[in-house]
Steps between C-alpha positions, in 0.01 A plus 500: 500500500348614823451874543689713749423389853328181388632160602658293224226240560254736327697464177482122544128523570440716192668233285298224668169684461581573134578129444838583352739231381604278791213611723293261707167592332646442153635160600166410656322605181728258316402220741797507738496568874839650581550483877784754492289730285210473743732592788631798303144618427385452859807679640449795265129520586585491871753783457245709308244448778748626755614791285142609412348445847293800596540673162214732411533426128607183319651478155264338250748229392538389861126494566430310179776249569395436859143453383571275202806289583354298790194410292699418188748286692217303665320450166813394310624275782171310489579403139853370559566133440746492790415777745707553814403309811328788683363702210203630699721613787743674265214679324355597839827673581462719189139572597617604848760736351236651273276564800787659694579721202145631462448545875823699515654275763842340495489121482541308825 
């Protein structure tokens, strides 16, 4: 659950970053690109960027997730037998969110 004052999307993001059951990263690890799961992950990352914009300190789990997830998604997607049509573009969107997160700027 998200802490007091945190958007519910942070709870979703925590589950995604931890690759919990039903998460996009877990499905990708098992060889499946779940378009709805990707949207859920991207939406939660976008919300975290907005919520954390300008923060002086970042929680470790957020920093680790924003650093690792875009790279892991790109690496795993390259190994799929049937990747989505615009895999590179989708992965670029996660890279862009990671950059926004670490620069402390809300996504455009």
